[in-house]
mmCIF file of the C-alpha atoms, coordinates in Angstrom:
data_MODEL
# 
_entry.id   MODEL 
# 
loop_
_atom_site.group_PDB 
_atom_site.id 
_atom_site.type_symbol 
_atom_site.label_atom_id 
_atom_site.label_alt_id 
_atom_site.label_comp_id 
_atom_site.label_asym_id 
_atom_site.label_entity_id 
_atom_site.label_seq_id 
_atom_site.pdbx_PDB_ins_code 
_atom_site.Cartn_x 
_atom_site.Cartn_y 
_atom_site.Cartn_z 
_atom_site.occupancy 
_atom_site.B_iso_or_equiv 
_atom_site.pdbx_formal_charge 
_atom_site.auth_seq_id 
_atom_site.auth_comp_id 
_atom_site.auth_asym_id 
_atom_site.auth_atom_id 
_atom_site.pdbx_PDB_model_num 
ATOM 1   C CA . MET A 1 1   ? -14.514 -25.144 18.242  1.00 0.00 ? 1   MET A CA 1 
ATOM 2   C CA . ALA A 1 2   ? -10.319 -24.834 17.832  1.00 0.00 ? 2   ALA A CA 1 
ATOM 3   C CA . ILE A 1 3   ? -8.622  -24.356 14.773  1.00 0.00 ? 3   ILE A CA 1 
ATOM 4   C CA . ASN A 1 4   ? -4.828  -25.495 14.294  1.00 0.00 ? 4   ASN A CA 1 
ATOM 5   C CA . PHE A 1 5   ? -2.735  -23.740 11.636  1.00 0.00 ? 5   PHE A CA 1 
ATOM 6   C CA . SER A 1 6   ? 0.711   -23.903 11.178  1.00 0.00 ? 6   SER A CA 1 
ATOM 7   C CA . GLY A 1 7   ? 3.649   -23.636 7.946   1.00 0.00 ? 7   GLY A CA 1 
ATOM 8   C CA . GLU A 1 8   ? 6.699   -21.897 6.802   1.00 0.00 ? 8   GLU A CA 1 
ATOM 9   C CA . PHE A 1 9   ? 8.358   -19.193 4.642   1.00 0.00 ? 9   PHE A CA 1 
ATOM 10  C CA . THR A 1 10  ? 11.563  -17.771 3.967   1.00 0.00 ? 10  THR A CA 1 
ATOM 11  C CA . THR A 1 11  ? 12.801  -14.295 3.515   1.00 0.00 ? 11  THR A CA 1 
ATOM 12  C CA . PRO A 1 12  ? 15.505  -12.193 2.753   1.00 0.00 ? 12  PRO A CA 1 
ATOM 13  C CA . ARG A 1 13  ? 15.918  -10.314 5.620   1.00 0.00 ? 13  ARG A CA 1 
ATOM 14  C CA . THR A 1 14  ? 18.063  -11.891 8.916   1.00 0.00 ? 14  THR A CA 1 
ATOM 15  C CA . PRO A 1 15  ? 16.610  -13.446 11.955  1.00 0.00 ? 15  PRO A CA 1 
ATOM 16  C CA . GLU A 1 16  ? 17.164  -10.375 13.935  1.00 0.00 ? 16  GLU A CA 1 
ATOM 17  C CA . GLU A 1 17  ? 15.253  -7.904  11.307  1.00 0.00 ? 17  GLU A CA 1 
ATOM 18  C CA . VAL A 1 18  ? 12.481  -10.650 11.038  1.00 0.00 ? 18  VAL A CA 1 
ATOM 19  C CA . PHE A 1 19  ? 12.308  -10.796 15.101  1.00 0.00 ? 19  PHE A CA 1 
ATOM 20  C CA . ASP A 1 20  ? 12.316  -7.065  14.855  1.00 0.00 ? 20  ASP A CA 1 
ATOM 21  C CA . PHE A 1 21  ? 8.863   -6.817  13.011  1.00 0.00 ? 21  PHE A CA 1 
ATOM 22  C CA . LEU A 1 22  ? 7.000   -9.660  14.122  1.00 0.00 ? 22  LEU A CA 1 
ATOM 23  C CA . SER A 1 23  ? 7.725   -8.206  17.845  1.00 0.00 ? 23  SER A CA 1 
ATOM 24  C CA . ASP A 1 24  ? 6.266   -5.298  17.062  1.00 0.00 ? 24  ASP A CA 1 
ATOM 25  C CA . PRO A 1 25  ? 2.464   -4.885  17.406  1.00 0.00 ? 25  PRO A CA 1 
ATOM 26  C CA . ASN A 1 26  ? 1.803   -1.314  15.436  1.00 0.00 ? 26  ASN A CA 1 
ATOM 27  C CA . LYS A 1 27  ? 3.531   -3.840  12.429  1.00 0.00 ? 27  LYS A CA 1 
ATOM 28  C CA . PHE A 1 28  ? 2.053   -6.973  13.076  1.00 0.00 ? 28  PHE A CA 1 
ATOM 29  C CA . ALA A 1 29  ? -1.726  -6.277  14.479  1.00 0.00 ? 29  ALA A CA 1 
ATOM 30  C CA . PRO A 1 30  ? -2.152  -4.003  10.731  1.00 0.00 ? 30  PRO A CA 1 
ATOM 31  C CA . LEU A 1 31  ? -1.948  -7.843  8.986   1.00 0.00 ? 31  LEU A CA 1 
ATOM 32  C CA . LEU A 1 32  ? -4.416  -9.407  10.778  1.00 0.00 ? 32  LEU A CA 1 
ATOM 33  C CA . PRO A 1 33  ? -7.328  -9.825  8.607   1.00 0.00 ? 33  PRO A CA 1 
ATOM 34  C CA . ASP A 1 34  ? -9.975  -7.341  8.687   1.00 0.00 ? 34  ASP A CA 1 
ATOM 35  C CA . PHE A 1 35  ? -8.358  -5.043  10.743  1.00 0.00 ? 35  PHE A CA 1 
ATOM 36  C CA . GLN A 1 36  ? -10.219 -1.721  11.663  1.00 0.00 ? 36  GLN A CA 1 
ATOM 37  C CA . SER A 1 37  ? -7.956  -0.734  15.050  1.00 0.00 ? 37  SER A CA 1 
ATOM 38  C CA . MET A 1 38  ? -5.289  -0.872  17.571  1.00 0.00 ? 38  MET A CA 1 
ATOM 39  C CA . SER A 1 39  ? -4.664  0.400   20.698  1.00 0.00 ? 39  SER A CA 1 
ATOM 40  C CA . MET A 1 40  ? -1.490  -0.028  23.036  1.00 0.00 ? 40  MET A CA 1 
ATOM 41  C CA . GLN A 1 41  ? -2.282  -0.859  27.113  1.00 0.00 ? 41  GLN A CA 1 
ATOM 42  C CA . GLY A 1 42  ? 1.857   -0.828  26.954  1.00 0.00 ? 42  GLY A CA 1 
ATOM 43  C CA . PRO A 1 43  ? 4.914   -1.955  25.147  1.00 0.00 ? 43  PRO A CA 1 
ATOM 44  C CA . THR A 1 44  ? 3.373   -5.623  24.875  1.00 0.00 ? 44  THR A CA 1 
ATOM 45  C CA . HIS A 1 45  ? 0.120   -5.474  25.654  1.00 0.00 ? 45  HIS A CA 1 
ATOM 46  C CA . PHE A 1 46  ? -2.602  -3.911  22.538  1.00 0.00 ? 46  PHE A CA 1 
ATOM 47  C CA . THR A 1 47  ? -6.306  -4.660  21.878  1.00 0.00 ? 47  THR A CA 1 
ATOM 48  C CA . VAL A 1 48  ? -7.027  -4.794  18.192  1.00 0.00 ? 48  VAL A CA 1 
ATOM 49  C CA . LYS A 1 49  ? -10.828 -4.561  16.648  1.00 0.00 ? 49  LYS A CA 1 
ATOM 50  C CA . VAL A 1 50  ? -11.190 -6.566  13.274  1.00 0.00 ? 50  VAL A CA 1 
ATOM 51  C CA . LYS A 1 51  ? -14.509 -7.196  11.486  1.00 0.00 ? 51  LYS A CA 1 
ATOM 52  C CA . VAL A 1 52  ? -16.367 -10.720 11.920  1.00 0.00 ? 52  VAL A CA 1 
ATOM 53  C CA . GLY A 1 53  ? -18.450 -11.924 8.860   1.00 0.00 ? 53  GLY A CA 1 
ATOM 54  C CA . VAL A 1 54  ? -19.610 -15.880 8.542   1.00 0.00 ? 54  VAL A CA 1 
ATOM 55  C CA . GLY A 1 55  ? -22.350 -16.550 6.177   1.00 0.00 ? 55  GLY A CA 1 
ATOM 56  C CA . ASN A 1 56  ? -25.539 -13.814 7.639   1.00 0.00 ? 56  ASN A CA 1 
ATOM 57  C CA . ILE A 1 57  ? -23.425 -13.340 10.532  1.00 0.00 ? 57  ILE A CA 1 
ATOM 58  C CA . ARG A 1 58  ? -21.990 -9.737  10.840  1.00 0.00 ? 58  ARG A CA 1 
ATOM 59  C CA . GLY A 1 59  ? -20.306 -8.127  13.930  1.00 0.00 ? 59  GLY A CA 1 
ATOM 60  C CA . SER A 1 60  ? -16.760 -7.057  15.300  1.00 0.00 ? 60  SER A CA 1 
ATOM 61  C CA . ALA A 1 61  ? -14.516 -8.639  17.235  1.00 0.00 ? 61  ALA A CA 1 
ATOM 62  C CA . GLU A 1 62  ? -12.909 -6.490  20.383  1.00 0.00 ? 62  GLU A CA 1 
ATOM 63  C CA . LEU A 1 63  ? -9.680  -8.784  21.152  1.00 0.00 ? 63  LEU A CA 1 
ATOM 64  C CA . LYS A 1 64  ? -6.837  -8.183  24.013  1.00 0.00 ? 64  LYS A CA 1 
ATOM 65  C CA . MET A 1 65  ? -3.483  -9.318  22.804  1.00 0.00 ? 65  MET A CA 1 
ATOM 66  C CA . GLU A 1 66  ? -0.351  -10.135 24.360  1.00 0.00 ? 66  GLU A CA 1 
ATOM 67  C CA . LEU A 1 67  ? 3.627   -10.270 22.836  1.00 0.00 ? 67  LEU A CA 1 
ATOM 68  C CA . SER A 1 68  ? 3.260   -13.481 25.275  1.00 0.00 ? 68  SER A CA 1 
ATOM 69  C CA . GLU A 1 69  ? 6.579   -14.619 24.421  1.00 0.00 ? 69  GLU A CA 1 
ATOM 70  C CA . SER A 1 70  ? 9.712   -12.073 22.698  1.00 0.00 ? 70  SER A CA 1 
ATOM 71  C CA . ILE A 1 71  ? 13.514  -14.366 22.322  1.00 0.00 ? 71  ILE A CA 1 
ATOM 72  C CA . LYS A 1 72  ? 15.269  -12.688 20.136  1.00 0.00 ? 72  LYS A CA 1 
ATOM 73  C CA . PRO A 1 73  ? 16.050  -13.669 17.320  1.00 0.00 ? 73  PRO A CA 1 
ATOM 74  C CA . LEU A 1 74  ? 14.492  -17.016 17.660  1.00 0.00 ? 74  LEU A CA 1 
ATOM 75  C CA . ARG A 1 75  ? 11.201  -16.576 18.576  1.00 0.00 ? 75  ARG A CA 1 
ATOM 76  C CA . ALA A 1 76  ? 7.665   -14.505 19.011  1.00 0.00 ? 76  ALA A CA 1 
ATOM 77  C CA . GLN A 1 77  ? 4.687   -15.100 20.151  1.00 0.00 ? 77  GLN A CA 1 
ATOM 78  C CA . TYR A 1 78  ? 1.290   -13.496 20.824  1.00 0.00 ? 78  TYR A CA 1 
ATOM 79  C CA . LYS A 1 79  ? -2.039  -14.975 22.688  1.00 0.00 ? 79  LYS A CA 1 
ATOM 80  C CA . GLY A 1 80  ? -5.317  -12.783 22.918  1.00 0.00 ? 80  GLY A CA 1 
ATOM 81  C CA . GLN A 1 81  ? -9.060  -13.254 23.939  1.00 0.00 ? 81  GLN A CA 1 
ATOM 82  C CA . GLY A 1 82  ? -11.916 -11.137 23.475  1.00 0.00 ? 82  GLY A CA 1 
ATOM 83  C CA . THR A 1 83  ? -15.470 -11.176 22.411  1.00 0.00 ? 83  THR A CA 1 
ATOM 84  C CA . ALA A 1 84  ? -17.363 -11.888 18.711  1.00 0.00 ? 84  ALA A CA 1 
ATOM 85  C CA . VAL A 1 85  ? -20.591 -11.391 18.479  1.00 0.00 ? 85  VAL A CA 1 
ATOM 86  C CA . GLY A 1 86  ? -22.245 -12.304 21.813  1.00 0.00 ? 86  GLY A CA 1 
ATOM 87  C CA . SER A 1 87  ? -19.035 -15.183 21.551  1.00 0.00 ? 87  SER A CA 1 
ATOM 88  C CA . GLN A 1 88  ? -15.894 -16.180 23.451  1.00 0.00 ? 88  GLN A CA 1 
ATOM 89  C CA . VAL A 1 89  ? -13.307 -16.233 21.012  1.00 0.00 ? 89  VAL A CA 1 
ATOM 90  C CA . THR A 1 90  ? -9.133  -17.167 21.848  1.00 0.00 ? 90  THR A CA 1 
ATOM 91  C CA . VAL A 1 91  ? -6.076  -16.693 18.961  1.00 0.00 ? 91  VAL A CA 1 
ATOM 92  C CA . SER A 1 92  ? -2.672  -17.546 19.466  1.00 0.00 ? 92  SER A CA 1 
ATOM 93  C CA . ALA A 1 93  ? 0.242   -17.030 16.504  1.00 0.00 ? 93  ALA A CA 1 
ATOM 94  C CA . GLY A 1 94  ? 4.065   -18.394 17.351  1.00 0.00 ? 94  GLY A CA 1 
ATOM 95  C CA . PHE A 1 95  ? 6.676   -17.533 15.183  1.00 0.00 ? 95  PHE A CA 1 
ATOM 96  C CA . ASP A 1 96  ? 10.265  -20.163 15.056  1.00 0.00 ? 96  ASP A CA 1 
ATOM 97  C CA . LEU A 1 97  ? 13.297  -18.399 13.166  1.00 0.00 ? 97  LEU A CA 1 
ATOM 98  C CA . SER A 1 98  ? 15.663  -19.893 11.771  1.00 0.00 ? 98  SER A CA 1 
ATOM 99  C CA . PRO A 1 99  ? 18.638  -18.071 10.330  1.00 0.00 ? 99  PRO A CA 1 
ATOM 100 C CA . LEU A 1 100 ? 19.673  -19.224 6.635   1.00 0.00 ? 100 LEU A CA 1 
ATOM 101 C CA . ALA A 1 101 ? 22.429  -18.652 4.321   1.00 0.00 ? 101 ALA A CA 1 
ATOM 102 C CA . ASP A 1 102 ? 20.168  -16.037 1.890   1.00 0.00 ? 102 ASP A CA 1 
ATOM 103 C CA . GLY A 1 103 ? 17.759  -14.944 4.791   1.00 0.00 ? 103 GLY A CA 1 
ATOM 104 C CA . THR A 1 104 ? 16.085  -16.563 7.495   1.00 0.00 ? 104 THR A CA 1 
ATOM 105 C CA . SER A 1 105 ? 13.171  -19.644 7.630   1.00 0.00 ? 105 SER A CA 1 
ATOM 106 C CA . VAL A 1 106 ? 10.149  -18.644 9.801   1.00 0.00 ? 106 VAL A CA 1 
ATOM 107 C CA . LYS A 1 107 ? 8.141   -21.427 10.856  1.00 0.00 ? 107 LYS A CA 1 
ATOM 108 C CA . TRP A 1 108 ? 4.383   -20.015 12.361  1.00 0.00 ? 108 TRP A CA 1 
ATOM 109 C CA . GLN A 1 109 ? 1.893   -22.291 14.466  1.00 0.00 ? 109 GLN A CA 1 
ATOM 110 C CA . GLY A 1 110 ? -1.562  -20.543 15.369  1.00 0.00 ? 110 GLY A CA 1 
ATOM 111 C CA . GLU A 1 111 ? -4.808  -21.967 17.046  1.00 0.00 ? 111 GLU A CA 1 
ATOM 112 C CA . ALA A 1 112 ? -8.221  -20.159 16.694  1.00 0.00 ? 112 ALA A CA 1 
ATOM 113 C CA . GLY A 1 113 ? -11.103 -20.748 19.530  1.00 0.00 ? 113 GLY A CA 1 
ATOM 114 C CA . VAL A 1 114 ? -14.324 -20.270 19.028  1.00 0.00 ? 114 VAL A CA 1 
ATOM 115 C CA . PHE A 1 115 ? -16.955 -20.899 21.907  1.00 0.00 ? 115 PHE A CA 1 
ATOM 116 C CA . GLY A 1 116 ? -20.815 -20.108 22.174  1.00 0.00 ? 116 GLY A CA 1 
ATOM 117 C CA . LYS A 1 117 ? -23.742 -18.379 19.749  1.00 0.00 ? 117 LYS A CA 1 
ATOM 118 C CA . LEU A 1 118 ? -21.336 -17.342 17.211  1.00 0.00 ? 118 LEU A CA 1 
ATOM 119 C CA . ALA A 1 119 ? -19.728 -21.795 17.301  1.00 0.00 ? 119 ALA A CA 1 
ATOM 120 C CA . SER A 1 120 ? -22.981 -22.836 16.981  1.00 0.00 ? 120 SER A CA 1 
ATOM 121 C CA . MET A 1 121 ? -24.468 -20.460 14.543  1.00 0.00 ? 121 MET A CA 1 
ATOM 122 C CA . ALA A 1 122 ? -21.559 -20.382 11.864  1.00 0.00 ? 122 ALA A CA 1 
ATOM 123 C CA . GLY A 1 123 ? -20.951 -24.548 12.336  1.00 0.00 ? 123 GLY A CA 1 
ATOM 124 C CA . GLY A 1 124 ? -18.563 -25.728 9.688   1.00 0.00 ? 124 GLY A CA 1 
ATOM 125 C CA . MET A 1 125 ? -17.948 -22.587 8.101   1.00 0.00 ? 125 MET A CA 1 
ATOM 126 C CA . LEU A 1 126 ? -15.383 -21.466 10.908  1.00 0.00 ? 126 LEU A CA 1 
ATOM 127 C CA . GLU A 1 127 ? -12.859 -23.642 10.143  1.00 0.00 ? 127 GLU A CA 1 
ATOM 128 C CA . PRO A 1 128 ? -12.371 -22.738 6.472   1.00 0.00 ? 128 PRO A CA 1 
ATOM 129 C CA . LEU A 1 129 ? -12.883 -19.371 6.961   1.00 0.00 ? 129 LEU A CA 1 
ATOM 130 C CA . GLY A 1 130 ? -10.210 -19.590 9.341   1.00 0.00 ? 130 GLY A CA 1 
ATOM 131 C CA . ARG A 1 131 ? -8.071  -21.570 7.233   1.00 0.00 ? 131 ARG A CA 1 
ATOM 132 C CA . LYS A 1 132 ? -8.750  -18.499 4.718   1.00 0.00 ? 132 LYS A CA 1 
ATOM 133 C CA . ASN A 1 133 ? -8.260  -15.985 7.547   1.00 0.00 ? 133 ASN A CA 1 
ATOM 134 C CA . ILE A 1 134 ? -4.915  -16.812 8.609   1.00 0.00 ? 134 ILE A CA 1 
ATOM 135 C CA . GLN A 1 135 ? -3.605  -17.751 4.746   1.00 0.00 ? 135 GLN A CA 1 
ATOM 136 C CA . LYS A 1 136 ? -4.421  -13.234 4.508   1.00 0.00 ? 136 LYS A CA 1 
ATOM 137 C CA . LEU A 1 137 ? -2.157  -13.085 7.934   1.00 0.00 ? 137 LEU A CA 1 
ATOM 138 C CA . VAL A 1 138 ? 0.843   -15.127 6.525   1.00 0.00 ? 138 VAL A CA 1 
ATOM 139 C CA . ASP A 1 139 ? 1.019   -13.782 2.936   1.00 0.00 ? 139 ASP A CA 1 
ATOM 140 C CA . GLY A 1 140 ? 1.006   -9.807  4.334   1.00 0.00 ? 140 GLY A CA 1 
ATOM 141 C CA . LEU A 1 141 ? 3.333   -11.130 6.589   1.00 0.00 ? 141 LEU A CA 1 
ATOM 142 C CA . GLN A 1 142 ? 5.737   -12.635 3.303   1.00 0.00 ? 142 GLN A CA 1 
ATOM 143 C CA . LYS A 1 143 ? 4.848   -9.765  1.458   1.00 0.00 ? 143 LYS A CA 1 
ATOM 144 C CA . ALA A 1 144 ? 5.649   -7.017  4.092   1.00 0.00 ? 144 ALA A CA 1 
ATOM 145 C CA . LEU A 1 145 ? 9.050   -9.645  4.504   1.00 0.00 ? 145 LEU A CA 1 
ATOM 146 C CA . SER A 1 146 ? 9.913   -9.771  0.703   1.00 0.00 ? 146 SER A CA 1 
ATOM 147 C CA . GLN A 1 147 ? 12.336  -7.402  1.067   1.00 0.00 ? 147 GLN A CA 1 
ATOM 148 C CA . PRO A 1 148 ? 15.527  -7.064  2.863   1.00 0.00 ? 148 PRO A CA 1 
ATOM 149 C CA . VAL A 1 149 ? 16.269  -3.998  4.846   1.00 0.00 ? 149 VAL A CA 1 
ATOM 150 C CA . ALA A 1 150 ? 18.835  -1.324  3.279   1.00 0.00 ? 150 ALA A CA 1 
ATOM 151 C CA . ALA A 1 151 ? 20.934  0.137   5.593   1.00 0.00 ? 151 ALA A CA 1 
ATOM 152 C CA . THR A 1 152 ? 21.233  3.129   2.881   1.00 0.00 ? 152 THR A CA 1 
ATOM 153 C CA . ASP A 1 153 ? 17.940  3.941   3.006   1.00 0.00 ? 153 ASP A CA 1 
ATOM 154 C CA . VAL A 1 154 ? 17.085  7.338   3.960   1.00 0.00 ? 154 VAL A CA 1 
ATOM 155 C CA . VAL A 1 155 ? 13.764  8.803   4.674   1.00 0.00 ? 155 VAL A CA 1 
ATOM 156 C CA . THR A 1 156 ? 13.036  12.669  3.096   1.00 0.00 ? 156 THR A CA 1 
ATOM 157 C CA . LEU A 1 157 ? 10.019  13.898  4.634   1.00 0.00 ? 157 LEU A CA 1 
ATOM 158 C CA . PRO A 1 158 ? 7.553   16.196  2.377   1.00 0.00 ? 158 PRO A CA 1 
ATOM 159 C CA . GLY A 1 159 ? 9.048   19.769  1.655   1.00 0.00 ? 159 GLY A CA 1 
ATOM 160 C CA . ALA A 1 160 ? 12.515  18.967  2.232   1.00 0.00 ? 160 ALA A CA 1 
ATOM 161 C CA . ALA A 1 161 ? 14.312  19.047  -0.568  1.00 0.00 ? 161 ALA A CA 1 
ATOM 162 C CA . SER A 1 162 ? 11.965  22.201  -1.706  1.00 0.00 ? 162 SER A CA 1 
ATOM 163 C CA . ALA A 1 163 ? 13.068  23.790  1.483   1.00 0.00 ? 163 ALA A CA 1 
ATOM 164 C CA . THR A 1 164 ? 16.990  22.883  0.923   1.00 0.00 ? 164 THR A CA 1 
ATOM 165 C CA . ALA A 1 165 ? 16.503  24.603  -2.330  1.00 0.00 ? 165 ALA A CA 1 
ATOM 166 C CA . GLU A 1 166 ? 15.279  27.787  -0.545  1.00 0.00 ? 166 GLU A CA 1 
ATOM 167 C CA . ALA A 1 167 ? 17.863  27.940  1.691   1.00 0.00 ? 167 ALA A CA 1 
ATOM 168 C CA . GLY A 1 168 ? 20.610  27.461  -1.167  1.00 0.00 ? 168 GLY A CA 1 
ATOM 169 C CA . ASN A 1 169 ? 18.779  30.764  -3.575  1.00 0.00 ? 169 ASN A CA 1 
ATOM 170 C CA . SER A 1 170 ? 18.501  32.193  -0.138  1.00 0.00 ? 170 SER A CA 1 
ATOM 171 C CA . SER A 1 171 ? 22.276  32.206  0.515   1.00 0.00 ? 171 SER A CA 1 
ATOM 172 C CA . ALA A 1 172 ? 22.927  33.093  -2.800  1.00 0.00 ? 172 ALA A CA 1 
ATOM 173 C CA . GLN A 1 173 ? 21.007  36.241  -2.771  1.00 0.00 ? 173 GLN A CA 1 
ATOM 174 C CA . VAL A 1 174 ? 22.488  37.310  0.495   1.00 0.00 ? 174 VAL A CA 1 
ATOM 175 C CA . ALA A 1 175 ? 25.828  37.082  -1.089  1.00 0.00 ? 175 ALA A CA 1 
ATOM 176 C CA . GLU A 1 176 ? 24.766  39.760  -3.987  1.00 0.00 ? 176 GLU A CA 1 
ATOM 177 C CA . LEU A 1 177 ? 23.579  42.424  -1.704  1.00 0.00 ? 177 LEU A CA 1 
ATOM 178 C CA . PRO A 1 178 ? 25.951  45.563  -1.486  1.00 0.00 ? 178 PRO A CA 1 
ATOM 179 C CA . HIS A 1 179 ? 25.177  46.060  1.897   1.00 0.00 ? 179 HIS A CA 1 
ATOM 180 C CA . ILE A 1 180 ? 26.374  43.468  4.498   1.00 0.00 ? 180 ILE A CA 1 
ATOM 181 C CA . ALA A 1 181 ? 25.227  43.870  8.225   1.00 0.00 ? 181 ALA A CA 1 
ATOM 182 C CA . THR A 1 182 ? 27.694  43.937  11.018  1.00 0.00 ? 182 THR A CA 1 
ATOM 183 C CA . SER A 1 183 ? 25.679  44.125  14.125  1.00 0.00 ? 183 SER A CA 1 
ATOM 184 C CA . ALA A 1 184 ? 22.352  44.710  14.698  1.00 0.00 ? 184 ALA A CA 1 
ATOM 185 C CA . GLY A 1 185 ? 20.663  48.004  13.234  1.00 0.00 ? 185 GLY A CA 1 
ATOM 186 C CA . ARG A 1 186 ? 24.043  48.879  11.598  1.00 0.00 ? 186 ARG A CA 1 
ATOM 187 C CA . GLN A 1 187 ? 25.567  47.971  8.221   1.00 0.00 ? 187 GLN A CA 1 
ATOM 188 C CA . ALA A 1 188 ? 29.107  48.493  6.818   1.00 0.00 ? 188 ALA A CA 1 
ATOM 189 C CA . PRO A 1 189 ? 29.231  51.912  4.733   1.00 0.00 ? 189 PRO A CA 1 
ATOM 190 C CA . ASP A 1 190 ? 28.480  52.095  1.472   1.00 0.00 ? 190 ASP A CA 1 
ATOM 191 C CA . VAL A 1 191 ? 30.402  52.685  -1.191  1.00 0.00 ? 191 VAL A CA 1 
ATOM 192 C CA . SER A 1 192 ? 29.311  54.622  -3.915  1.00 0.00 ? 192 SER A CA 1 
ATOM 193 C CA . PRO A 1 193 ? 30.744  55.361  -7.496  1.00 0.00 ? 193 PRO A CA 1 
ATOM 194 C CA . ALA A 1 194 ? 31.290  59.194  -6.274  1.00 0.00 ? 194 ALA A CA 1 
ATOM 195 C CA . THR A 1 195 ? 33.681  58.235  -3.594  1.00 0.00 ? 195 THR A CA 1 
ATOM 196 C CA . THR A 1 196 ? 35.220  55.533  -5.973  1.00 0.00 ? 196 THR A CA 1 
ATOM 197 C CA . ASP A 1 197 ? 36.062  57.850  -8.321  1.00 0.00 ? 197 ASP A CA 1 
ATOM 198 C CA . SER A 1 198 ? 37.659  60.589  -5.994  1.00 0.00 ? 198 SER A CA 1 
ATOM 199 C CA . GLN A 1 199 ? 39.769  57.938  -4.266  1.00 0.00 ? 199 GLN A CA 1 
ATOM 200 C CA . ALA A 1 200 ? 41.091  57.174  -8.307  1.00 0.00 ? 200 ALA A CA 1 
ATOM 201 C CA . ILE A 1 201 ? 41.741  60.791  -8.637  1.00 0.00 ? 201 ILE A CA 1 
ATOM 202 C CA . ALA A 1 202 ? 43.711  60.954  -5.267  1.00 0.00 ? 202 ALA A CA 1 
ATOM 203 C CA . ALA A 1 203 ? 45.592  58.454  -6.380  1.00 0.00 ? 203 ALA A CA 1 
ATOM 204 C CA . ASP A 1 204 ? 46.842  59.534  -9.600  1.00 0.00 ? 204 ASP A CA 1 
ATOM 205 C CA . SER A 1 205 ? 47.258  62.603  -8.124  1.00 0.00 ? 205 SER A CA 1 
ATOM 206 C CA . GLY A 1 206 ? 49.853  61.484  -5.711  1.00 0.00 ? 206 GLY A CA 1 
ATOM 207 C CA . GLY A 1 207 ? 51.470  59.418  -8.526  1.00 0.00 ? 207 GLY A CA 1 
ATOM 208 C CA . GLU A 1 208 ? 51.939  62.267  -10.893 1.00 0.00 ? 208 GLU A CA 1 
ATOM 209 C CA . GLY A 1 209 ? 53.726  64.179  -7.758  1.00 0.00 ? 209 GLY A CA 1 
ATOM 210 C CA . ASP A 1 210 ? 56.180  61.452  -6.487  1.00 0.00 ? 210 ASP A CA 1 
ATOM 211 C CA . HIS A 1 211 ? 57.015  61.457  -10.439 1.00 0.00 ? 211 HIS A CA 1 
ATOM 212 C CA . GLY A 1 212 ? 57.660  64.927  -10.583 1.00 0.00 ? 212 GLY A CA 1 
ATOM 213 C CA . ASN A 1 213 ? 59.885  65.321  -7.460  1.00 0.00 ? 213 ASN A CA 1 
ATOM 214 C CA . HIS A 1 214 ? 61.741  62.605  -8.958  1.00 0.00 ? 214 HIS A CA 1 
ATOM 215 C CA . ASP A 1 215 ? 62.376  64.273  -12.081 1.00 0.00 ? 215 ASP A CA 1 
ATOM 216 C CA . ALA A 1 216 ? 63.431  67.749  -10.710 1.00 0.00 ? 216 ALA A CA 1 
ATOM 217 C CA . PRO A 1 217 ? 66.847  68.841  -11.273 1.00 0.00 ? 217 PRO A CA 1 
ATOM 218 C CA . SER A 1 218 ? 68.907  69.040  -7.587  1.00 0.00 ? 218 SER A CA 1 
ATOM 219 C CA . ASN A 1 219 ? 70.263  72.057  -6.128  1.00 0.00 ? 219 ASN A CA 1 
ATOM 220 C CA . ASN A 1 220 ? 73.288  70.624  -5.626  1.00 0.00 ? 220 ASN A CA 1 
# 
């Protein structure tokens, strides 16, 4: 049994930004309905595991996926196949991008095929369930792409602000230290109050001596 889907939505992001998102498996795969885990085998090949639930049938599907077509910034397409509850599963999802005055139009097409035990047991439940899951995927994509990418976004790592504040406090404390290290294991000499007073007395005495010499009568 094969089920086909298609639709269209718009996003305020540019075609280049939308393409970069859709062509990145690390961003695209977690939006798959009932996503459990994924592992990368290369830049364009990865394996994704999702939960499967149809009526009383419960299990998981492991799909080997490939970014089969990548034309920036026009088109991205994924294809995959795997097994689910003893049945063969094939999937494909393609996205065609067109620029708009205020963003990008995304036209998407998808196909899901289920063959074997699961198809015979689930019967007519597969198609409505498939459409529901595809809608979940599209809703997730629309939400993820609903805001434009801000060129000035700055990511602040946890603790970065406090580390900066501590560095500033440390600098202030160093500036207040009375002794400044001039080399490893050596400090600039202390300037004690006693030394300062002695220098002041010597300066005053010198000043008075000079003044006395100027006032002394000349022998001539």
